[in-house]
C-alpha positions in Angstrom: -6.2 32.1 -23.7 -3.4 29.8 -24.9 -2.2 29.4 -21.4 -5.7 28.4 -20.2 -6.0 25.9 -23.1 -2.6 24.4 -22.2 -3.6 24.1 -18.6 -6.9 22.3 -19.5 -5.0 20.0 -21.8 -2.5 19.2 -19.1 -5.3 18.4 -16.7 -7.1 16.2 -19.2 -3.8 14.4 -19.8 -3.2 13.9 -16.1 -6.8 12.6 -15.6 -6.3 10.1 -18.4 -3.0 8.9 -17.0 -4.5 8.6 -13.5 -7.4 6.5 -14.9 -5.0 4.3 -16.8 -2.9 3.6 -13.7 -6.0 3.0 -11.6 -7.5 0.6 -14.2 -4.3 -1.3 -14.6 -4.0 -1.6 -10.8 -7.6 -2.7 -10.5 -7.3 -5.5 -13.2 -3.9 -6.7 -11.9 -5.3 -6.7 -8.3 -8.2 -8.9 -9.2 -6.0 -11.1 -11.3 -3.8 -11.4 -8.2 -6.7 -12.3 -6.0 -7.6 -15.2 -8.4 -4.0 -16.3 -8.3 -4.0 -16.2 -4.5 -7.0 -18.4 -4.4 -5.2 -20.9 -6.7 -2.1 -20.8 -4.5 -4.3 -21.4 -1.5 -5.6 -24.6 -3.1 -2.1 -25.7 -4.0 -1.1 -25.4 -0.4 -3.9 -27.7 0.6 -3.3 -30.3 -2.1 -0.4 -32.7 -1.6 2.6 -31.8 -3.7 2.7 -35.1 -5.5 -0.6 -34.4 -7.1 0.5 -31.2 -8.9 4.3 -30.9 -8.9 5.5 -30.7 -12.5 2.0 -30.1 -13.9 2.0 -27.1 -16.3 5.5 -26.3 -15.3 4.6 -25.8 -11.6 7.2 -26.7 -9.0 6.4 -27.4 -5.4 9.5 -25.7 -4.1 8.5 -22.5 -5.8 5.1 -22.3 -4.2 6.2 -19.6 -1.7 7.3 -17.5 -4.6 4.1 -18.1 -6.5 2.2 -17.1 -3.4 4.2 -13.9 -2.8 3.8 -12.8 -6.4 0.0 -13.4 -6.2 -0.1 -11.5 -2.9 1.8 -8.5 -4.4 -0.7 -8.3 -7.3 -3.7 -8.8 -5.0 -2.5 -6.1 -2.7 -3.1 -3.6 -5.6 -6.9 -3.9 -4.8 -6.2 -2.8 -1.2 -3.8 -0.1 -2.5 -6.6 1.4 -4.5 -8.9 1.3 -1.4 -6.2 3.1 0.7 -5.9 5.7 -2.1 -9.7 6.3 -2.0 -9.6 6.7 1.8 -6.7 9.2 1.4 -8.7 11.2 -1.2 -11.7 11.4 1.1 -9.4 12.8 3.9 -7.8 15.3 1.5 -11.1 16.7 0.3 -11.7 17.9 3.9 -8.4 19.7 4.1 -7.0 22.8 2.4 -4.3 22.4 -0.2 -1.4 23.5 2.0 -2.4 21.0 4.7 -3.0 18.0 2.5 0.2 18.5 0.6 2.1 18.8 3.9 0.5 15.6 5.3 0.7 13.4 2.3 3.8 14.6 0.4 6.1 16.8 2.4 6.1 14.8 5.6 6.4 11.3 3.9 9.3 12.7 1.8 10.9 14.1 5.0 10.6 10.6 6.6 12.3 9.0 3.7 15.1 11.6 3.7 15.5 11.2 7.5 15.7 7.4 7.2 18.3 7.6 4.5 20.4 10.2 6.5 19.8 8.6 9.9 23.5 8.2 10.8 24.4 11.7 9.7 21.4 13.3 11.5 21.9 11.4 14.7 25.6 12.5 14.8 24.8 16.2 14.1 21.8 16.6 16.3 22.4 14.0 19.1 18.9 12.6 18.5 19.6 8.9 19.1 17.4 6.4 17.2 15.1 4.7 17.7 13.8 6.0 21.0 14.1 9.7 20.4 10.6 11.3 19.6 11.9 12.5 16.2 12.8 9.0 15.1 9.6 7.6 16.5 7.7 10.0 14.3 9.8 9.2 11.3 9.2 5.5 11.8 5.5 5.5 12.5 4.0 8.5 10.7 3.7 6.8 7.2 2.2 3.6 8.6 -0.2 5.5 10.8 -1.4 7.6 7.8 -2.0 4.4 5.8 -4.0 3.0 8.7 -6.1 6.1 9.0 -6.7 6.1 5.2 -7.7 2.5 5.2 -10.1 3.0 8.2 -11.6 6.0 6.4 -12.3 3.9 3.3 -13.8 1.0 5.3 -16.1 3.4 7.4 -17.2 5.0 4.2 -18.1 1.7 2.6 -19.7 0.3 5.8 -21.8 3.4 6.3 -22.6 5.0 2.9 -25.8 6.6 4.3 -27.3 6.7 7.8 -27.0 3.1 8.9 -24.1 0.8 9.2 -23.8 -2.1 6.7 -21.5 -4.7 8.5 -21.6 -7.1 5.6 -20.3 -4.5 3.2 -17.5 -3.6 5.6 -16.6 -7.2 6.1 -16.4 -7.8 2.3 -14.2 -4.8 1.7 -12.0 -5.8 4.7 -11.5 -9.3 3.1 -10.5 -7.6 -0.2 -8.1 -5.4 1.7 -6.6 -8.5 3.3 -3.6 -9.1 1.0 -2.5 -5.5 1.3 -3.0 -5.6 5.1 -1.0 -8.8 5.4 2.0 -7.4 3.5 1.6 -4.1 5.4 1.7 -5.9 8.8 4.7 -8.0 7.6 6.7 -5.0 6.6 5.7 -2.6 9.3 4.7 -4.6 12.4 7.0 -7.7 12.0 4.3 -10.2 11.3 5.8 -13.6 10.9 5.4 -15.4 7.5 7.3 -18.6 8.0 6.7 -19.8 4.4 8.9 -16.9 3.1 12.6 -17.6 2.6 15.0 -15.5 4.7 16.3 -13.4 1.7 12.7 -12.5 0.9 12.0 -11.6 4.5 15.1 -9.4 4.7 14.3 -7.6 1.5 10.7 -6.8 2.4 11.5 -5.8 6.0 14.3 -3.4 4.9 12.1 -1.7 2.2 8.9 -1.5 4.2 9.2 2.0 5.7 10.2 3.6 2.4 7.7 1.6 0.4 4.8 2.8 2.5 5.9 6.4 2.4 6.3 6.3 -1.4 2.8 4.8 -1.7 1.4 7.8 0.1 3.2 10.2 -2.2 2.2 8.3 -5.4 -1.4 8.2 -4.1 -1.4 12.0 -3.7 -0.7 12.5 -7.4 -2.7 9.5 -8.8 -6.4 9.9 -8.8 -6.5 13.0 -6.6 -8.3 16.2 -7.5 
């Protein structure tokens, strides 16, 4: 009886923690969307009209925009998590933990040990099928999860609601933009070179970690 009580308490604690993380991400995400709109207006307004007002600096506008985009991407991150949850509900426990935890972890480990593995196995990156899988499995899983969410929102019942799908696609935009930049080499000329290098180098691992975190946050 004590064991069952402890398990129930642990589950309630996890649910409360999951709800807390999801709520924080939701509020920060919408705050980021508001900041992104403000940054968009600043890009359109000549620098002389706002430079120095309220401590703002024109040369820091790319940094302001990037921070706003990072916060705003949390909305899309939540949508991807919802899509992942919908996929997982159709799978058995062994399959979903393999797809969303074991394989992303394996991709991270393989990426970190790329030199050692290629020397030991003769599998030369990046063209060998093993390294193609390591490189593209996490991004593909994110794309499938996002598509699952958008299809669910576009077609909640029998008919397709294109306006709903378009609205959620726009809200997913900041996440999709950062995702395309990190994974597909999208050019963002307004970013400085150090920022580009940092995000490009962390992209593969960041996406895999998002999948793993999403498995434990908000899932059943």
